N, C-alpha and C positions, 0 to 999 in steps of 0.2 A: 638636740636639746643639751644645752651647756649646763654641766654640773660640776660642783667642787667636791671632790671626794677627801676623805681623812687621809692623813698622811701613813697611816699603818694598814691602809687596804691594799697596798700593792700597786695601786695606780697613781700615777704622778699628779699632783695637785693641778688644778686649773686646766685639766685634759678636757677636750670636747669628745663626748660620747654620742656617736650618731646611730640611729635606728637603721636597721638593714634595708628598708624600703628607700631611704634616702641616699643609698650608695649611687655613684655614677654608673652608667652602663658598663664601662670597661672594667669595673671593680666587682661585677656580679659574680656569684657561684658559677662554677663549671656547668655548662649545658651540654649534654651528650648530642652531637649530630647524627641523627638517625639516616638522614639521607646523604650518606658519604660517598666516596668514590666506590666502595665495595658495593653499596646498594645499586648504583647505576651500572656498574659492570654486570650484575646480575639481573638486571631489569629486563623482563621479557614484553616486547610490546604485543598489545591485543591485535586480533585480525582488523582489517581496515573496516569491514561492515560492522564490527562490533564496536569500534571507536565512534562511528558514525550513528550507532543506535539503530541499525537497520534489520540486522539478523540476530536470532535467538539460536546460537550454535549448539546449545544443548539439546533444543528441540529438532534442529536440523540433522544432528548426529543420529538421533533415533530414526528420523524419516529415511535418511539416505543410506544407511547401512544396511547391506545386503547379506544374507546368510552365504558362507563359503560353499555350501553344498549346492547352492543354486548357481554356482559358477558366475557367468557374466550376464544373467538375466536382468533386465532393466527393471527398475522399481519406480514406478509412476506416481506423481503427485498431481493433485488438483489443486492449484494455487488459486486462491480468491483474495483480491485486493480491492479496496475502495479509494478513490480520489474524491476531491471536492465536487467533481462533475460526472464521474461515471463509475461503473463496476468493471473490473478486469478479471477474467478467468482464463487460465492456461492449463495445459496438460503437459508436465515436465518430466524428464528423467535426468539423473545425474551421471556425469562421466568425469574423468580424471582432468580433462580440459575445462569443465564447467558444466553448468545445466543445459541442456538441449530441449527446445520448444517442439512439441509434437503439433498442437493446435491452439489457437488462441481466439477469444471472442471477447468482445467489449460491448458494454449496453448502448455505446454510441451507434452501433451497428443496427440497433432496433429500429431506426427511422425508416429503414428499408422494409420492416416487417409491420408498419403501421403504428408504431409507438414513437412519435416525434419529440416527446418532452417527458420529463420525469424519469431520468436515466439512472438515478442512484437511490431510488426506494425499494422496498421490499419486492414488489410485483416486477420491477425491472430486473432485479438480482435473480429472480426465479426464471425470467425469460433468457438471461445471460447464460445461467447454467443449463438450461434446457438446450441451448444453441450450442454450447462447448461440447455437450454429451453427443448430440447428433453429428456435429462435424467430426469429432474424434472418431466415433464408430464408423462414419463414412470414410474416413481417412484409412481405417484398417480393413474395409470391407465387411463391416459387421452390421451396417444399418440395416439390411434386409432381414437378417437373422434374428436381431435383437430390436425390438421395436419399444421396449419399456412400457410406461403407463401412459396411454393415450388420453385419458381424463383425468384432469387435475382436480382431485377431490380432497386432498390432505391427508389421505388415509396412509398408514404405514405401508411402505412398498421395498421389497428387497429382490433385486434381479436375480441374485443367486439362488433365491428359492423357487424360481420358475425353471421350467423345463426347457432346454435349449440343445441343440445339436452341438455348438460350440460354447466353450466356457466364456462367461462374461469378461469385459475388460475391467481390470481392477486398478484402482488408484486411491491413494490416501489424501485426506484434506490437509492442506497446508494453509493455515490462517495467519501466518507471520506473527507480529506483536500485538495483534487485536485481541481484546479481552472478549473471552467467550461466554458473554452474558446470554441470558434467555432471550429469545426473540430477536437476536441480532440478526442483521440483513444477510449475514455470510450464510446463515441456515436457510435462507431463500435460495441462494445460489447452489448449496449443497443438494436441497430438495429437488430443484430443477434438474441437476445433473443425474441424481438418482431416478427421477421419473423419465428421464430421457434414455436410460438404459446402462449408466455406468455402475459398476459395483464399487461403492464408496461405504466402507464399513462405518456404521453410525448407529445412534439410538435416537429416539425422540424426546430426550430429557430436556433439551434445549430449545425446542420447537414451540412456536406460539400456541397456546391452548393446553400445553403440558401442566398438570398441577401435581406437585409431589405429595406423598402421604403425609398427613397431619399427625396421626397418632401410630404408635407402633402396632404392627398387624393389618393395618389398613392398605389397601392397594392404590397406587398412584392412578390419576385419571389423565386421559389425553381426549381433548376435544378436537376432532379433525375438522369439524365446521368452522372452527375459529382460526385454524391454520388456512383453511380454504378461502376465508374471507381476506386475510393478508396477501395470498397469492394473487387474488383478482382486484386487489386495491380497494376493498371495502372501507378500511380505515382511512384511506385518503378521501374517499367518497363522503363520509361522514364528517370530516374535517373541513372539507370545501362546502358542505351545506350548512354547517354551523356558521362559518365565517361569512356566508352569503347573507345569513339572517342578521347576525348580531354586528358585524362591521364590514359593509361592503367596500369601504376604501381600502381596508387592509387586504380583502380578498382579491381586488383588482391588482394590488401591488405584489402579493406573493404569488399569484397564479396568472401572472401576465402572459407567459408563454402558453399556458392551456387555452385561455382566452384568444390570443392570437391565432392558435390552430384550431378554433371552434372545438374545443373539448370541454364539456361540463361533467358534473358529478355523475349524471345518469349514462354518460357514454364510456364509462372508465372500464366496467366488466366486459362489454362487448370487444371493446379495443384490445385487451389483454387476451380475450378468448380467441379473437382472429390471429393475433401475433402468435400464439401457441400453434396453431394450425399451419401458419405459413412457415414457420421455423422448421416443422417437421417435413414439409414439401420441400424446400430448399434452403438447406443449411450452409450452402458454400459461401465462401468469402469472395467478395468482389473487389479487387484492388482499384484504386483511383486511377483515372486516366492520366498519362503524363502529358504536360502542357507542351513539352517540346520548346521551351524557351531556351534561348542561346544568349552567351554573354561575351562581349568583348572589352577587353582591359587596355587601357592607355596609361601607363603610370599608376596614379591613383584612383582614377576615373573609370568607372565600369558601366558600360551601356548595354541594355538588355533588349531582346527582340520584341518585347511588348512595350517598348517606349519608356521605361522607367530608367533612371540613372542613380548610381550609388557612388559613394567615396569610400574606399577602402585603403587603409594606410598599409604599405609593404613593410615587411619586417627587414631592418637594416642588419647587415652582417657586422661582425666584430670589427673589421677593418674600416668599414663605413662610419660606425659610431665613434671610433677613435679619431677618424679624420674630421668628423663633425665637431668633436670637442676641441681638437686642435685648432680649427678654424676659428671657433669662438674665442679661445684664448688669444690667438694672433690679433683677431679684430678689436678685443679688449686693450691689448698692449698698444696697437697703433693708435687707439684713441686716446691713451694716456699720454703717449709721445706727442701727439699733437697739441694737447692742453699745455703740456710743459713748454 
């Protein structure tokens, strides 16, 4: 804003007085640079799995740290993870070189035990937990001494309260970054592992059917039958029956694999009951048979013994890449010379 000041004001007449916001960027006030050289010299990079958002190192430190008076005793963890298609359970112990897996079970293996579909629901998580428990105990020769709870009724069960000649196999639950909400599928895997005979310290506060105290002085309630219904897939049965009545088209789309395997709402409970007994009979892992396919490579072409062909480009060395660039430059120069 241009203003004319009186001569006695100390400011030259006809001087242009500008507002601070109208200054050019180079004339702005001094701005302190916070991320300067000293900042970057002292910057400490986070661990890789923290940068990727895969590991909660504060929780891991508590689960991995072993008491010094226990010397080199292994501290086992029951790791439970869910993907978009299956449930994965592993029994792991940490070493200075990294985590070592003692046993693993996935819900994809349940096809062998009569559960061909629905590998990521609560009932499948329970079966996977039961499978990893029986497999781990057999790995250590404890499967005959520790049977666990043979009837899945949803009641509280702690193997450490039972009388055995040997101490039960103890491991702590590792849920990773999953939110430990009430009724989550991870508690199904935990319950399956506990019923299978593993000693996993826990309470029933997060199980389906648990009701916290409403008023001070009241006792919380735990409905074991509600938990049993989840273990045998009754919540899935009710949803299937509801969809069949109200929206048959949606039912056929959502449960296409169930229909394909001739599984309806009435067969679910029997299917999971049989799976529990089959898991206890034979918890061993069966690796897939190797197909024995051989491959022959000629430059970039690969021929397989099963009749398939593939093209895979070989990685060039530094000398080869430089020679390739030099050849392109020479060809371009030769072309320009011809045009001239």
